N, C-alpha and C positions, 0 to 999 in steps of 0.2 A: 820513208823509207816505208816498204811495205812490215806489216808484223805477222809473224807467226799464229796459224790459227785465224787471219783476217782473210774478209770473203771478198774477192775480187768477182765485177760482173760486167761485160760485154756489151757492146750496143744493142744486141738480140736478145738481151739480157738471161743468160748462160752465169751463172755463177758456179767455183770452183771457190773450194778450200787452200789457201796456201799449208804448207806443211813441213817447210824446209827452206833456211836460204844460209850459200856459202858467199861469204862473205873477199874469198878472195876471187873468186871467178863472176861473182855478179848472178849466180842465178840463185830459182828458187825452186823446190819441189812442190810441184801442185797435186795435190791432195789423187793417187791412182793413173796418174799416168806419168810422170816424172820432170827434172830438172829445165826448166827454161830460163833465158836470158828475160830484159825487161823489154829488150827489144823482140822478141820474140812473141810476147807478149800481148805488146802494141800492134804487131802484125797482124793478131787477134781479134781487136778488137778492144783488150782489155784498157780500163784506164789507170795508169801507173803517177800514182802522185811521186813528186819529189822526194829525195833521197835526202834524208841529214845528215851531212857526215858530223863520223864521232869527231870532237877537241877536244884535249884533255883543261883539265881548271890550269889555277897557277899552283905547281907542287902537284900533282898528282902524276906519281908512274907513266909515263908512256913506254912503247918498246917500238925499235928501228931495227932496217938490216945494216948493219956497216956497211962500209966500202970495200970488206972483206967475205960479204955476205953470211956475217954472222953474226945474230940477234943480240943487242945489247940493249940498254932500257937509259932512260934519264928522267926524272925528272921535270916536269916541264913549268918552260919559265920565259912570259911572252914580250919579256926585259930582250933574252937571248935571240940575237938572231939567227944564228945555226940552228937553233933548235928550230924556231917558226920554221925557219926553211924546209927542215926534213913534215914538220905540217903544211905546208903548201904545196911540196912534191907527193904527198901520198902517202911519205914513209914515217905514218904517224897510226898507233895500232892501240887497240885498248888490253887486248891478252897479246901475250908470248906466245902464241900457239897461232891465234895471223900474223905475226910477225914471222915465225916458221915457217909458215905453209908458201910465205911469198920467197923468205930467203931457200926456202928448196926448192920453187920455181925457177926461181935467176938462177942456179945453178944448173937445174937441168937446161935450161938455154943454153947456158957457154957451154958446157959441154957439144954443146952441137950445133958450138961455130965452127 
């Protein structure tokens, strides 16, 4: 994953500084320009290293969006298949705020159906 404050460079030697990241939208803020997805940065010729997805340690608190669209939490257990499944499908967040952003977007999506 790119880091805030990291300088990225494209094949023409143009350098930009990353000043923000939104994990829900997977967009990066580029200094004095705006927000861009990795795809847009790659299209502009920037080299993007692969992201490391967060995975909780055993007994570490993790947040998720339950089937009612409410943020809930568990302590991670690598022997519990249902908790591992949450992590495998990307419904596993380090903070309550990250999970709440996803829950809010999910609810908005359902309202539009």
